[in-house]
DOKENU-463089 format. One line per 3 residues: number of its first residue (from 1); for each residue x negated, y negated, z of N, C-alpha, C, O. Coordinates in steps of 0.02 Angstrom, whole numbers. Atoms other than C-alpha are relative to their C-alpha. Last residue first. Example, Ala and Ser with C-alpha at 12.3 -4.5 7.8 and 13.67 -1.06 7.14 Angstrom:
residues 2
2	42,59,-3,-684,53,357,39,-55,37,14,-110,45 ~ -45,59,0,-615,225,390,-45,-60,0,-97,-59,33 .
//
This chain:
residues 275
275	19,24,67,-4721,-1887,11287,-41,-54,-4,-59,-76,-58 ~ -49,21,53,-4724,-1849,11472,-21,-10,-63,-82,-15,-71 ~ 20,2,52,-4826,-1780,11618,58,-5,-40,108,27,-27 .
272	-45,-36,34,-4785,-1809,11793,-10,-17,-78,-8,-76,-95 ~ -71,24,26,-4929,-1867,11885,36,41,-32,14,98,-40 ~ -6,-30,66,-5115,-1803,11896,73,-29,-24,82,-38,-84 .
269	-18,-72,14,-5115,-1805,12084,11,14,-70,37,69,-83 ~ 57,-22,-20,-5199,-1983,12106,12,79,-5,-39,113,-5 ~ -14,-41,-66,-5071,-2060,12000,-55,43,12,-87,68,-35 .
266	-14,-58,3,-5160,-2166,11865,30,21,58,9,-8,108 ~ -16,-19,-62,-5152,-2354,11837,21,73,-17,63,86,-59 ~ -39,-65,4,-5232,-2445,11688,5,32,67,-41,24,106 .
263	-1,-45,-62,-5306,-2614,11686,53,55,-17,105,46,-49 ~ -45,-51,2,-5360,-2723,11541,2,45,58,-52,64,81 ~ 13,-57,-56,-5434,-2889,11571,53,57,-4,111,48,13 .
260	-64,-43,-15,-5458,-3013,11433,-21,48,44,-78,70,49 ~ -7,-63,-23,-5579,-3160,11382,62,49,14,118,27,-1 ~ 30,-7,-77,-5598,-3337,11386,5,67,21,4,81,81 .
257	77,9,19,-5575,-3375,11184,-17,-6,79,-57,-50,95 ~ 33,11,73,-5371,-3369,11208,-67,-24,20,-69,-71,61 ~ -4,65,13,-5323,-3307,11401,-48,-8,-70,-103,19,-76 .
254	60,25,39,-5299,-3124,11440,15,-86,-18,73,-108,-22 ~ -13,68,-2,-5195,-3004,11541,-59,-35,-36,-115,-8,-39 ~ 58,52,11,-5179,-2820,11500,23,-74,15,81,-92,7 .
251	-21,62,20,-5069,-2677,11544,-56,-44,-12,-111,-23,4 ~ 52,37,25,-5070,-2491,11565,25,-71,-15,81,-80,-38 ~ -21,71,35,-4959,-2375,11650,-64,-33,-14,-116,-18,15 .
248	23,58,-29,-4968,-2190,11733,31,-64,-41,89,-65,-62 ~ -39,34,-57,-4880,-2038,11726,-17,-69,20,8,-98,68 ~ 22,-9,-78,-5018,-1947,11642,44,-30,44,28,-28,103 .
245	-1,-72,-1,-4928,-1934,11464,-31,13,82,-10,60,115 ~ -59,-21,-16,-4911,-2132,11498,10,88,9,43,110,57 ~ -21,24,-72,-5089,-2150,11509,67,18,21,78,48,73 .
242	35,-47,-54,-5118,-2051,11355,9,-19,66,17,25,108 ~ -34,-66,3,-4990,-2141,11246,-33,40,47,4,75,82 ~ -71,7,-29,-5041,-2311,11303,25,72,9,46,95,62 .
239	6,5,-71,-5226,-2277,11263,66,1,36,71,30,90 ~ 26,-57,-23,-5180,-2213,11081,-9,2,86,10,49,121 ~ -53,-39,-4,-5081,-2369,11062,-21,73,22,14,103,63 .
236	-41,14,-57,-5221,-2470,11106,63,42,7,87,54,62 ~ 41,-24,-64,-5348,-2382,10980,61,-12,64,79,34,101 ~ -29,-60,-28,-5211,-2393,10833,-37,12,73,-8,44,117 .
233	-67,30,-25,-5228,-2562,10748,28,59,42,87,58,60 ~ -61,-43,34,-5356,-2482,10609,65,-28,40,119,-31,10 ~ -30,-56,-34,-5499,-2600,10643,66,21,-27,98,-10,-68 .
230	-23,-62,49,-5593,-2757,10586,22,60,46,0,65,103 ~ 12,-51,-47,-5610,-2908,10706,31,62,-36,90,79,-27 ~ 35,21,-62,-5622,-3068,10604,-24,57,46,-80,57,72 .
227	60,26,25,-5568,-2999,10435,-46,-24,55,-107,-19,48 ~ 32,-58,13,-5423,-2908,10526,-79,-17,-25,-127,16,-4 ~ 14,-15,64,-5360,-3070,10601,-54,51,-27,-113,42,-16 .
224	47,36,41,-5313,-3064,10773,-9,29,-76,4,85,-96 ~ 0,70,-28,-5169,-3011,10879,-53,-42,-41,-44,-103,-47 ~ 66,36,-6,-5142,-2857,10767,21,-64,37,74,-93,26 .
221	-6,69,-13,-4996,-2726,10775,-70,-37,24,-107,-16,69 ~ 22,42,63,-5039,-2571,10681,21,-74,20,20,-118,-23 ~ 32,-21,47,-4962,-2458,10828,0,-44,-68,52,-51,-101 .
218	-30,-31,58,-4893,-2544,10965,-51,12,-58,-98,-26,-71 ~ 7,-63,-6,-4994,-2577,11127,47,41,-55,59,101,-51 ~ 67,-23,-4,-5015,-2756,11107,-19,75,-14,-69,93,-46 .
215	24,-31,65,-4851,-2815,11034,-74,41,12,-100,74,-33 ~ -37,-59,11,-4790,-2850,11205,-12,29,-53,1,90,-54 ~ 28,-41,-37,-4937,-2985,11246,37,78,-19,3,129,-23 .
212	-12,-66,56,-4883,-3084,11093,-23,62,51,-38,115,24 ~ -79,-4,32,-4847,-3241,11213,7,63,-46,62,84,-62 ~ -40,-35,-34,-5014,-3198,11314,80,3,-30,122,45,-15 .
209	-50,49,-26,-5121,-3270,11176,50,42,37,77,86,3 ~ -59,4,50,-5276,-3173,11148,59,-38,41,57,-54,100 ~ -67,-1,-20,-5449,-3142,11221,50,-7,-35,38,7,-94 .
206	-53,49,44,-5600,-3186,11109,70,-11,28,109,-53,7 ~ -5,16,72,-5733,-3129,11234,57,-34,-27,82,-83,1 ~ -4,80,17,-5771,-3139,11413,-5,-3,-70,-50,-37,-94 .
203	57,18,46,-5735,-2953,11469,9,-88,-17,60,-121,-7 ~ -17,73,8,-5632,-2868,11603,-72,-16,-42,-128,8,-35 ~ 56,26,53,-5612,-2684,11599,17,-61,-12,69,-76,-40 .
200	-1,63,35,-5509,-2620,11755,-60,-11,-50,-116,8,-34 ~ 62,1,39,-5465,-2450,11833,9,-71,-45,60,-85,-76 ~ 10,49,59,-5331,-2434,11961,-66,-2,-27,-115,7,9 .
197	62,33,9,-5294,-2270,12062,-8,-45,-50,2,-24,-107 ~ 24,-2,79,-5130,-2205,12126,-77,-34,5,-103,-56,56 ~ -20,-53,35,-5033,-2153,12280,-25,4,-76,-10,43,-120 .
194	-33,-50,-43,-5092,-2273,12414,16,64,-33,7,116,-1 ~ -52,26,-35,-5222,-2378,12310,39,63,38,9,116,45 ~ -42,-52,-15,-5394,-2331,12257,58,-28,46,47,-53,101 .
191	-16,0,-69,-5487,-2463,12167,48,52,17,88,68,-27 ~ -52,-32,-11,-5587,-2488,12003,24,-3,78,-13,-31,119 ~ -18,-5,-68,-5707,-2587,11911,57,40,17,99,50,-28 .
188	-50,-58,-14,-5783,-2604,11739,-3,-2,74,-55,-16,104 ~ -4,-32,-57,-5859,-2779,11694,50,59,18,110,47,18 ~ -57,-45,-10,-5905,-2831,11521,4,29,63,-39,72,69 .
185	-16,-36,-62,-6015,-2970,11473,60,26,17,113,-5,14 ~ -54,-60,-20,-6063,-3037,11307,-3,23,70,-61,33,89 ~ 32,-55,-44,-6179,-3191,11314,55,48,11,93,41,59 .
182	68,15,-2,-6135,-3317,11173,-38,51,44,-92,73,24 ~ 17,43,-59,-5974,-3227,11146,-76,-15,-1,-116,25,-25 ~ 6,62,16,-5932,-3165,10975,-32,-55,59,-55,-112,51 .
179	54,5,39,-5976,-2986,11022,-7,-81,-23,-63,-104,-33 ~ 44,46,-45,-5852,-2993,11164,-50,-19,-44,-80,-70,-28 ~ -18,61,-9,-5706,-2928,11060,-32,-53,34,-11,-111,42 .
176	-12,28,57,-5789,-2782,10992,32,-72,-1,27,-110,-50 ~ 67,10,29,-5864,-2732,11161,12,-46,-70,-22,-96,-82 ~ 27,52,-42,-5696,-2740,11252,-70,-34,-23,-90,-91,-10 .
173	-35,63,0,-5609,-2637,11122,-34,-57,25,-39,-109,-9 ~ 16,21,71,-5749,-2511,11121,37,-65,-20,10,-112,-50 ~ 71,31,-11,-5730,-2509,11314,-24,-24,-80,-56,-75,-92 .
170	3,64,-33,-5547,-2477,11294,-67,-30,7,-70,-92,10 ~ -42,58,27,-5556,-2353,11169,3,-61,24,-2,-112,-11 ~ 31,19,66,-5692,-2248,11242,36,-54,-46,6,-97,-76 .
167	71,40,-19,-5628,-2255,11425,-24,-21,-80,-31,-80,-97 ~ -14,73,-29,-5458,-2205,11359,-56,-37,5,-65,-89,-26 ~ -12,33,57,-5544,-2061,11252,39,-68,27,33,-119,-8 .
164	74,37,36,-5640,-2004,11398,27,-39,-69,-9,-81,-97 ~ 15,63,-35,-5458,-1995,11490,-69,-16,-38,-83,-75,-49 ~ -46,63,19,-5399,-1879,11347,-23,-59,34,-25,-112,3 .
161	-1,14,73,-5538,-1751,11357,38,-64,-18,15,-107,-55 ~ 62,28,10,-5542,-1745,11549,-12,-29,-71,-35,-85,-79 ~ 31,-33,54,-5355,-1713,11564,-65,-35,-9,-63,-95,-21 .
158	-23,7,63,-5304,-1788,11732,-48,46,-44,-97,78,-24 ~ -8,-65,43,-5351,-1789,11918,34,-12,-65,81,-50,-59 ~ -76,-21,4,-5424,-1939,11995,-8,63,-29,-60,91,-45 .
155	-17,-51,40,-5601,-2021,12055,78,26,-7,116,10,38 ~ -34,-57,-30,-5615,-2189,12109,1,62,-44,7,57,-105 ~ -66,-2,14,-5741,-2302,12019,29,66,36,-2,119,41 .
152	-12,-51,-18,-5915,-2371,12087,85,21,-20,125,-18,5 ~ -11,-6,-84,-5939,-2541,12011,23,83,4,50,109,-45 ~ -50,-47,-35,-6012,-2545,11831,3,1,74,-48,4,109 .
149	11,-9,-71,-6089,-2687,11737,50,44,20,109,37,3 ~ -55,-38,-34,-6091,-2687,11534,-25,12,84,-78,40,95 ~ -58,50,0,-6196,-2816,11446,58,26,41,106,-8,59 .
146	1,48,-51,-6347,-2714,11502,58,-56,2,67,-94,49 ~ -43,-40,-48,-6296,-2579,11365,-11,-48,73,32,-36,116 ~ 44,-24,-62,-6377,-2690,11247,45,27,50,92,-8,67 .
143	-1,58,-38,-6266,-2683,11079,-49,26,64,-66,84,73 ~ 69,32,10,-6288,-2571,10923,-3,-63,48,-24,-117,27 ~ -3,74,7,-6100,-2551,10913,-64,-36,-10,-72,-92,-36 .
140	-41,5,62,-6110,-2354,10894,-3,-77,-17,-14,-93,-75 ~ 42,-25,53,-6253,-2348,11035,31,-11,-70,-6,-28,-116 ~ 65,52,12,-6163,-2466,11138,-38,31,-49,-63,-5,-93 .
137	-13,65,20,-6003,-2374,11124,-53,-35,-12,-56,-64,-66 ~ -4,-11,68,-6085,-2196,11157,30,-60,-34,15,-62,-94 ~ 52,-27,28,-6153,-2249,11320,7,5,-76,-33,-20,-115 .
134	40,64,10,-6006,-2339,11379,-63,12,-50,-76,-23,-99 ~ -30,31,48,-5903,-2176,11358,-30,-66,-20,-26,-87,-78 ~ 2,-34,64,-6026,-2079,11451,24,-44,-66,-7,-56,-117 .
131	71,15,29,-6032,-2218,11582,-12,48,-65,-44,24,-112 ~ -7,72,30,-5833,-2213,11595,-72,-8,-19,-81,-35,-73 ~ -36,14,62,-5836,-2029,11619,-13,-56,-38,-27,-57,-98 .
128	54,-35,44,-5980,-2021,11751,47,0,-87,23,-4,-143 ~ 44,41,1,-5870,-2154,11859,-52,23,-66,-80,-16,-106 ~ -19,64,38,-5707,-2071,11823,-70,-44,-10,-77,-77,-62 .
125	44,44,-23,-5769,-1897,11891,11,-61,-48,-13,-58,-104 ~ 37,42,36,-5618,-1806,11852,-38,-46,18,-10,-95,41 ~ 26,52,-35,-5534,-1667,11943,-40,-31,-51,-69,6,-91 .
122	54,-21,-28,-5431,-1560,11819,-24,-68,43,2,-123,35 ~ 29,36,-54,-5263,-1556,11740,-63,25,44,-66,81,68 ~ 25,-41,-53,-5249,-1480,11566,-30,-51,58,-78,-90,52 .
119	36,32,-60,-5138,-1585,11455,-21,62,46,20,102,68 ~ -24,-33,-56,-5096,-1489,11284,-38,-29,61,-99,-20,63 ~ 42,-21,-46,-5145,-1604,11143,30,20,58,64,-22,87 .
116	-3,-78,-2,-5005,-1621,11013,-51,29,52,-46,89,62 ~ -64,-29,-15,-4968,-1800,11062,-2,81,-4,29,117,35 ~ -9,13,-72,-5156,-1852,11063,77,34,25,84,64,78 .
113	38,-47,-29,-5171,-1766,10887,-1,-10,77,-9,40,113 ~ -34,-67,6,-5033,-1869,10818,-40,52,38,-6,93,70 ~ -60,8,-39,-5116,-2036,10872,38,73,5,55,97,59 .
110	21,7,-64,-5277,-1985,10784,54,3,55,52,44,101 ~ 21,-65,-12,-5188,-1934,10627,-22,17,75,-6,66,108 ~ -49,-41,-5,-5105,-2100,10635,-13,74,16,19,104,59 .
107	-19,7,-49,-5269,-2182,10647,60,34,24,60,57,81 ~ 46,-36,-42,-5342,-2088,10501,22,-19,80,11,22,124 ~ -21,-66,-3,-5189,-2137,10399,-44,31,52,-20,75,88 .
104	-71,-15,-32,-5212,-2318,10444,5,77,12,10,101,69 ~ 12,18,-78,-5403,-2315,10406,64,8,39,66,34,95 ~ 33,-61,-20,-5357,-2227,10230,-19,-15,85,-14,29,127 .
101	-46,-55,-14,-5242,-2367,10197,-21,64,28,17,100,61 ~ -39,25,-63,-5377,-2495,10234,60,47,0,83,59,55 ~ 41,-5,-56,-5488,-2403,10109,29,-21,57,11,8,108 .
98	6,-63,-16,-5357,-2390,9970,-32,22,68,-10,68,102 ~ -67,-12,-22,-5313,-2580,9982,0,79,16,32,98,65 ~ 12,19,-74,-5512,-2614,9972,68,24,34,69,42,92 .
95	47,-36,-47,-5518,-2509,9822,4,-27,68,-7,11,115 ~ -25,-65,-7,-5369,-2577,9731,-43,47,50,-20,90,87 ~ -67,7,-44,-5421,-2758,9763,22,63,24,34,75,83 .
92	12,11,-65,-5592,-2716,9705,50,-4,37,47,22,93 ~ 22,-59,-19,-5527,-2647,9536,-14,-8,88,11,31,128 ~ -54,-42,-18,-5421,-2796,9516,-23,66,35,6,93,82 .
89	-31,32,-59,-5573,-2917,9534,54,47,11,61,62,70 ~ 41,-25,-57,-5673,-2803,9406,37,-16,66,39,25,112 ~ -6,-76,-18,-5533,-2827,9285,-34,24,57,-8,63,97 .
86	-83,-11,-28,-5521,-3017,9312,-4,71,12,3,93,69 ~ -4,28,-67,-5723,-3029,9294,74,6,28,82,15,88 ~ 10,77,-9,-5733,-2926,9135,12,-16,67,30,30,104 .
83	-54,18,-46,-5663,-2735,9116,-1,-85,6,51,-117,7 ~ -63,0,37,-5786,-2697,8975,67,-29,30,110,-57,-4 ~ 4,49,70,-5945,-2732,9057,66,-10,-34,85,-67,-48 .
80	2,77,-21,-5880,-2644,9223,-5,-49,-60,38,-91,-73 ~ -38,44,59,-5836,-2485,9144,-5,-67,13,26,-108,-20 ~ 29,-19,66,-5959,-2351,9230,42,-43,-55,34,-35,-116 .
77	70,-19,22,-5965,-2423,9401,-18,17,-67,-73,2,-90 ~ 41,66,-20,-5800,-2514,9429,-82,18,-17,-122,-23,-38 ~ -5,47,50,-5712,-2376,9335,-42,-60,8,-68,-91,-37 .
74	41,-25,70,-5793,-2236,9433,13,-56,-57,-27,-66,-102 ~ 68,22,-2,-5748,-2337,9598,-39,12,-72,-82,-23,-98 ~ 16,73,3,-5570,-2349,9558,-73,-12,0,-97,-59,-31 .
71	2,15,54,-5578,-2160,9524,-3,-84,-15,-25,-110,-67 ~ 47,-25,27,-5641,-2130,9693,6,-16,-80,-46,-30,-109 ~ 69,34,-19,-5525,-2241,9776,-43,17,-39,-68,-30,-70 .
68	-2,64,25,-5374,-2170,9685,-49,-45,17,-60,-92,-22 ~ 3,-6,71,-5428,-1993,9723,8,-73,-29,-35,-90,-70 ~ 73,1,15,-5457,-2035,9904,-11,11,-73,-66,-6,-96 .
65	25,59,-15,-5275,-2085,9916,-79,3,-18,-105,-41,-52 ~ -18,53,61,-5217,-1933,9826,-28,-67,15,-46,-101,-33 ~ 23,-19,59,-5313,-1821,9957,16,-53,-59,-28,-83,-90 .
62	61,17,4,-5269,-1921,10108,-41,17,-72,-80,-20,-101 ~ 3,63,39,-5084,-1914,10089,-77,-22,-10,-89,-70,-47 ~ -15,-15,87,-5072,-1731,10136,-11,-62,-41,-21,-57,-101 .
59	58,-47,33,-5155,-1762,10307,3,1,-79,-41,-8,-121 ~ 53,37,5,-5035,-1913,10340,-61,32,-30,-100,7,-70 ~ -13,63,39,-4880,-1816,10308,-76,-36,-5,-103,-37,-61 .
56	1,-37,55,-4944,-1657,10407,7,-60,-61,-35,-62,-106 ~ 61,-38,17,-4994,-1759,10554,6,25,-77,-34,4,-119 ~ 35,54,9,-4821,-1867,10557,-83,22,-23,-111,-5,-71 .
53	-21,24,66,-4733,-1710,10537,-43,-60,-16,-67,-66,-72 ~ 21,-39,58,-4821,-1626,10683,16,-21,-72,-19,-2,-119 ~ 74,-11,-4,-4810,-1778,10795,-29,50,-53,-78,38,-88 .
50	22,65,39,-4627,-1796,10748,-74,0,-16,-97,-6,-73 ~ -19,-21,70,-4597,-1597,10801,-21,-87,-46,-46,-89,-102 ~ 53,-43,35,-4691,-1645,10963,12,23,-81,-32,34,-122 .
47	56,49,20,-4584,-1805,10988,-60,63,-26,-101,54,-71 ~ -9,49,60,-4433,-1699,10965,-49,-32,-19,-60,-43,-79 ~ 2,-26,57,-4487,-1564,11082,7,-37,-63,-21,-20,-115 .
44	59,-33,14,-4521,-1678,11215,-20,39,-60,-74,32,-90 ~ 27,56,30,-4354,-1769,11187,-71,20,-15,-97,7,-69 ~ -12,13,70,-4267,-1606,11203,-37,-60,-27,-46,-64,-88 .
41	27,-46,44,-4360,-1554,11353,25,-14,-60,-15,1,-105 ~ 69,25,2,-4314,-1731,11438,-41,56,-49,-85,38,-89 ~ 4,57,40,-4138,-1710,11393,-83,-6,-9,-112,-18,-62 .
38	-11,-13,74,-4126,-1539,11468,-17,-49,-51,-39,-31,-106 ~ 60,-40,12,-4222,-1591,11629,10,17,-72,-35,15,-113 ~ 52,36,5,-4098,-1739,11647,-57,38,-30,-94,13,-71 .
35	-14,32,73,-3938,-1629,11607,-77,-43,-10,-101,-46,-66 ~ 2,-51,50,-3999,-1511,11750,-4,-43,-68,-48,-37,-110 ~ 63,-25,3,-4026,-1661,11866,-25,41,-54,-78,32,-85 .
32	35,67,40,-3851,-1734,11821,-77,22,2,-107,10,-51 ~ -21,-6,66,-3778,-1556,11866,-46,-58,-41,-79,-50,-92 ~ 27,-69,29,-3872,-1542,12028,1,-1,-74,-47,11,-111 .
29	75,12,1,-3821,-1721,12073,-31,58,-31,-68,47,-79 ~ 14,44,47,-3641,-1677,12030,-77,-23,-12,-103,-30,-68 ~ -13,-40,59,-3645,-1518,12134,-17,-50,-53,-61,-36,-94 .
26	64,-46,5,-3723,-1624,12273,6,37,-63,-43,41,-100 ~ 58,52,19,-3585,-1746,12263,-61,33,-12,-98,10,-55 ~ -20,27,81,-3447,-1612,12255,-53,-40,-22,-73,-38,-81 .
23	9,-51,33,-3525,-1539,12421,9,-12,-64,-32,12,-103 ~ 77,0,12,-3529,-1712,12499,-19,62,-40,-71,56,-73 ~ 21,52,35,-3342,-1743,12457,-68,8,-17,-92,-1,-73 .
20	-25,-14,65,-3286,-1567,12523,-38,-56,-51,-67,-38,-102 ~ 47,-63,11,-3395,-1594,12684,18,15,-78,-27,28,-118 ~ 64,24,10,-3303,-1765,12694,-44,54,-17,-87,38,-59 .
17	6,41,60,-3135,-1696,12674,-79,-27,-10,-104,-25,-66 ~ 4,-52,59,-3170,-1556,12801,6,-40,-67,-21,-18,-117 ~ 70,-47,4,-3224,-1691,12919,-5,39,-54,-52,39,-93 .
14	53,52,34,-3073,-1800,12886,-59,33,5,-93,21,-44 ~ -23,-3,68,-2964,-1640,12917,-43,-55,-32,-65,-47,-90 ~ 7,-60,48,-3044,-1607,13071,15,-6,-70,-21,24,-110 .
11	76,1,8,-3032,-1779,13145,-28,55,-48,-64,46,-97 ~ 21,48,50,-2846,-1784,13089,-75,5,-10,-104,6,-64 ~ -13,-27,63,-2820,-1623,13186,-15,-51,-61,-35,-30,-115 .
8	46,-55,14,-2909,-1683,13344,16,28,-76,-30,44,-113 ~ 67,43,20,-2813,-1845,13332,-44,52,-13,-79,46,-63 ~ 2,27,68,-2651,-1751,13309,-74,-32,-14,-102,-37,-69 .
5	7,-38,58,-2692,-1638,13455,-3,-29,-68,-41,-7,-111 ~ 75,-18,-7,-2735,-1788,13575,-4,62,-67,-46,61,-112 ~ 41,52,33,-2562,-1863,13524,-84,28,-3,-121,17,-51 .
2	-11,-17,66,-2469,-1694,13558,-51,-57,-32,-85,-44,-82 ~ 36,-63,23,-2555,-1690,13728,10,-2,-60,-39,14,-93 .
//
């Protein structure tokens, strides 16, 4: 009988110990979750402050920069005979550098605006959104819309304004790098997964070397010469940020001179928004 009582006593003690350890573990998990939420809020606040600072600095730089470019143009137009060939060459370098910096500032302003934009989730007709973006790109780039082919795209939830930007940037990128192809062709497709939707933009353009793919979505990182393919080097960084804020991801695969395929994935419910 004593043995049975000891067994019951030990079992009860072990059970109490297990319950206590489980309670401690739950408290620790709750504490870690609270810390994670606090860190996330701090990170979001810091990111917004950085966006505001970047926007302010970029905006303030535009006036003196345009003054430099403007006075350089006046020198070129009004004093060209007295400057000589060498002086005119220096003025040209100043103007080109000022214009390049202005494009970079405009890119930083655009990236900052994405970070400051408050996401509003709505049902988004992705086929219509992509087609609208394609029409604008084709009109701006002056290319035949027949170069783009569309499959029916799955709808999603997200911010309509920001997702329109994603399509505009990716389609403009595909068109720009396909214009050197003998017959430019861009395919837009998508598919529904269990908890997400995939969207693809595939072109037959210049492509890129996959060894440098990690640089692709960084600000001002270029995989081609600017003279060959002009641009500020911010468009894909904007895409990455918007998709990330929707809780999704974006990636690319390519082969040099054989085209590229950009894919982005979005949660079907709009995802967890982050910076």
